[in-house]
Every structure is written in C-alpha cells, then in structure tokens.
VOPAGU-2260 file (C-alpha; in pm, 1 decimal, decimal comma):
REM VOPAGU-2260
SITE   aa  ch    i         X         Y         Z
SITE  MET   A    0       0,0       0,0       0,0
SITE  SER   A    1     142,5     337,7     -96,5
SITE  MET   A    2     192,8     608,2     163,7
SITE  ASP   A    3     -90,5     817,2      14,0
SITE  LYS   A    4    -334,6     524,1      26,9
SITE  GLU   A    5    -220,6     438,4     377,4
SITE  LYS   A    6    -270,2     798,1     490,2
SITE  GLN   A    7    -615,0     813,4     324,9
SITE  LEU   A    8    -715,4     490,8     498,9
SITE  ARG   A    9    -615,9     640,3     835,4
SITE  TYR   A   10    -831,4     946,2     762,8
SITE  ASP   A   11   -1119,5     731,1     641,2
SITE  LYS   A   12   -1115,3     519,2     956,3
SITE  THR   A   13   -1100,3     828,5    1175,5
SITE  TYR   A   14   -1393,5     994,7     998,7
SITE  LEU   A   15   -1594,4     671,1    1021,0
SITE  SER   A   16   -1517,8     657,0    1392,6
SITE  MET   A   17   -1646,5    1012,8    1426,9
SITE  ALA   A   18   -1960,6     922,3    1228,1
SITE  ASN   A   19   -2013,2     638,1    1473,2
SITE  GLU   A   20   -1991,8     885,2    1762,6
SITE  TRP   A   21   -2256,6    1102,5    1594,1
SITE  ALA   A   22   -2476,1     792,5    1557,4
SITE  GLN   A   23   -2480,4     761,1    1936,2
SITE  LEU   A   24   -2671,5    1091,9    1954,3
SITE  SER   A   25   -2968,8     934,2    1776,2
SITE  HIS   A   26   -3279,8     861,8    1980,3
SITE  CYS   A   27   -3375,5     575,0    1749,6
SITE  GLU   A   28   -3394,9     237,3    1921,0
SITE  ARG   A   29   -3385,2       1,8    1620,2
SITE  ARG   A   30   -3068,1     141,0    1464,7
SITE  LYS   A   31   -2844,4     441,1    1522,3
SITE  VAL   A   32   -2678,1     579,9    1208,9
SITE  GLY   A   33   -2423,3     860,3    1178,7
SITE  ALA   A   34   -2290,9    1063,8     886,9
SITE  LEU   A   35   -2010,3    1310,8     816,1
SITE  ILE   A   36   -1953,4    1513,7     501,0
SITE  VAL   A   37   -1588,4    1601,2     444,3
SITE  LYS   A   38   -1439,0    1822,2     175,0
SITE  ASP   A   39   -1070,4    1911,9     144,5
SITE  ARG   A   40   -1007,5    1749,8     485,4
SITE  MET   A   41   -1261,4    1982,0     646,5
SITE  ILE   A   42   -1572,4    1844,1     815,1
SITE  MET   A   43   -1855,0    2036,4     651,5
SITE  SER   A   44   -2152,2    1868,1     810,8
SITE  ASP   A   45   -2267,1    1589,6    1036,7
SITE  GLY   A   46   -2590,9    1410,6    1097,5
SITE  TYR   A   47   -2766,3    1121,7    1262,9
SITE  ASN   A   48   -3102,8     959,8    1207,1
SITE  GLY   A   49   -3394,5    1109,9    1394,1
SITE  THR   A   50   -3718,6    1300,2    1381,9
SITE  PRO   A   51   -3747,6    1646,6    1224,3
SITE  THR   A   52   -3696,3    1957,5    1435,6
SITE  GLY   A   53   -3992,8    2022,8    1662,0
SITE  PHE   A   54   -4110,0    1660,8    1679,5
SITE  ASP   A   55   -4080,9    1426,1    1977,1
SITE  ASN   A   56   -3754,4    1232,1    1972,6
SITE  PHE   A   57   -3928,8     895,5    1942,8
SITE  CYS   A   58   -3834,4     729,0    1614,1
SITE  GLU   A   59   -4043,9     414,6    1652,8
SITE  ASP   A   60   -4417,5     366,0    1691,9
SITE  GLU   A   61   -4585,3     151,9    1959,6
SITE  GLU   A   62   -4518,6    -164,0    1754,2
SITE  GLY   A   63   -4147,3     -87,2    1718,0
SITE  TYR   A   64   -4158,0      21,0    1353,0
SITE  THR   A   65   -3969,6     329,8    1240,5
SITE  LYS   A   66   -4201,8     624,9    1183,0
SITE  TRP   A   67   -4222,2     728,8     816,6
SITE  TYR   A   68   -4102,6    1083,4     881,8
SITE  VAL   A   69   -3772,6     991,2    1050,4
SITE  LEU   A   70   -3484,4    1149,6     859,0
SITE  HIS   A   71   -3181,1     940,1     774,6
SITE  ALA   A   72   -2838,2    1052,4     891,9
SITE  GLU   A   73   -2711,4    1137,7     543,4
SITE  ALA   A   74   -3025,8    1337,9     464,2
SITE  ASN   A   75   -2977,9    1539,4     784,4
SITE  ALA   A   76   -2612,4    1607,4     698,6
SITE  ILE   A   77   -2695,8    1711,2     339,6
SITE  LEU   A   78   -2980,0    1935,1     458,1
SITE  LYS   A   79   -2744,3    2113,4     699,4
SITE  VAL   A   80   -2513,9    2197,6     409,3
SITE  ALA   A   81   -2811,5    2306,4     198,2
SITE  SER   A   82   -2906,9    2561,4     463,7
SITE  SER   A   83   -2554,6    2707,2     465,1
SITE  ASN   A   84   -2348,0    2887,4     201,8
SITE  HIS   A   85   -2135,1    2575,9     140,2
SITE  SER   A   86   -2156,2    2308,2    -127,2
SITE  CYS   A   87   -2117,9    1929,6    -114,8
SITE  GLU   A   88   -1973,6    1932,3    -467,1
SITE  GLY   A   89   -1676,3    1694,4    -470,7
SITE  ALA   A   90   -1712,2    1596,1    -102,9
SITE  THR   A   91   -1684,3    1255,9      64,4
SITE  LEU   A   92   -1972,6    1117,0     268,5
SITE  TYR   A   93   -1888,1     890,4     561,0
SITE  LEU   A   94   -2172,2     667,0     683,6
SITE  THR   A   95   -2203,4     396,9     944,8
SITE  LEU   A   96   -2465,3     223,7     723,5
SITE  SER   A   97   -2485,7     228,2     342,9
SITE  PRO   A   98   -2763,1     451,4     206,5
SITE  CYS   A   99   -3113,9     355,9     104,0
SITE  LYS   A  100   -3230,0     422,9    -250,1
SITE  ASP   A  101   -3401,7     751,7    -159,5
SITE  CYS   A  102   -3097,3     894,0      17,4
SITE  SER   A  103   -2878,0     780,6    -272,5
SITE  LYS   A  104   -3064,7    1023,4    -496,7
SITE  LEU   A  105   -2990,7    1305,2    -251,9
SITE  ILE   A  106   -2623,5    1206,7    -234,8
SITE  HIS   A  107   -2590,2    1214,9    -613,1
SITE  GLN   A  108   -2779,8    1542,9    -654,2
SITE  ALA   A  109   -2576,5    1707,1    -376,8
SITE  GLY   A  110   -2259,5    1651,9    -581,1
SITE  ILE   A  111   -2093,5    1410,3    -339,5
SITE  LYS   A  112   -1827,4    1216,5    -530,1
SITE  ARG   A  113   -1717,1     954,5    -279,1
SITE  LEU   A  114   -1895,3     735,3     -25,7
SITE  VAL   A  115   -1721,9     545,9     254,1
SITE  PHE   A  116   -1934,5     327,8     480,0
SITE  VAL   A  117   -1903,5      58,2     746,1
SITE  GLU   A  118   -2206,8    -171,0     729,4
SITE  ARG   A  119   -2408,0    -270,7     422,4
SITE  TYR   A  120   -2783,4    -199,8     433,2
SITE  LYS   A  121   -3005,4    -500,6     352,3
SITE  ASP   A  122   -3125,5    -338,3      26,7
SITE  ASP   A  123   -2826,3    -245,3    -187,1
SITE  SER   A  124   -3020,2     -71,7    -466,6
SITE  GLY   A  125   -2895,2     262,7    -327,9
SITE  LEU   A  126   -2535,9     149,8    -373,9
SITE  GLN   A  127   -2614,0      21,5    -723,3
SITE  PHE   A  128   -2759,7     361,1    -814,1
SITE  LEU   A  129   -2455,0     548,5    -680,5
SITE  GLU   A  130   -2221,6     315,6    -867,0
SITE  LYS   A  131   -2413,2     382,5   -1189,2
SITE  ALA   A  132   -2388,8     756,8   -1114,2
SITE  GLY   A  133   -2008,5     727,5   -1102,3
SITE  ILE   A  134   -1963,3     783,3    -731,4
SITE  ALA   A  135   -1661,0     609,7    -577,8
SITE  ILE   A  136   -1777,2     365,5    -311,2
SITE  GLU   A  137   -1568,4     199,2     -44,2
SITE  GLN   A  138   -1668,7     -22,5     245,2
SITE  ILE   A  139   -1438,2     -23,7     546,7
SITE  GLU   A  140   -1554,9    -263,6     813,5
SITE  ASN   A  141   -1456,9    -222,6    1177,3
C-alpha cells in the first residue's frame, strides 16, 4: 500500500469513527446511524437519524416500527449543508450504514463524489444507483 493510500485509509477510519460517535446521539432504538460530510479534509456537516426539528424524539411507533417521517443521517447532513453557504460538490460522505435508494438520490444530486461506509444496508439498490452515477464507493468494516 502506498503512503498516500495508507494515509487516506487512516483518515477514512477516523472519519468513520467520528460518524459512529454522531450515531450515538440518535434517539432511534432500532438502529443508530451517523454521517459526516468532508471536503478538502474539512468536516462540513454531520448528521444522525432522527425526527425532524420540533417533533418528539421517538423514532419508533408503539409496535417498534420506524415512523415514516424519521430522517436518515445522510439526509440530515446534506440538509445542513443546503441551509448554509457551502456546497457538497466533490465531497466525501462517511456513513455507518450504506444509504437507502431515496438517500442515494440526494447524495448524487448534492454533488458528493465519494462514499465510505461501514455496514451494508439489507437493500443495496442505493449502492447500485450510486455506482451507476459514477460515485466512488468503499466499504471499510470495523
């Protein structure tokens, strides 16, 4: 492994570790997911899965199913950038769980060019879409 690849891997693992810390802030019981958006070695945004601002922090209904309006970690991180004067164009997204198909559309449209994740989501159609869109994808397991 070249020094540049080795250095990048160290950064990738560190950012994934930080995304995992953000995941711990989630109030969701079924699964906690964290995200970081990094551009030019600067953390631009962060996010975790949870309910929209102003809603109770309960992600699951009485039967244990995730409520339909819960935002995914990557959506929250992208929306934070959208409400700023920054751009995700060319950024890397770090996720503790690979994205669903709906979030994959947001990732592509936001201009994110690289995705690094830890765990693969059961439905990999989001990853297939991102691959087709030309986004570099890398899984780094703990």
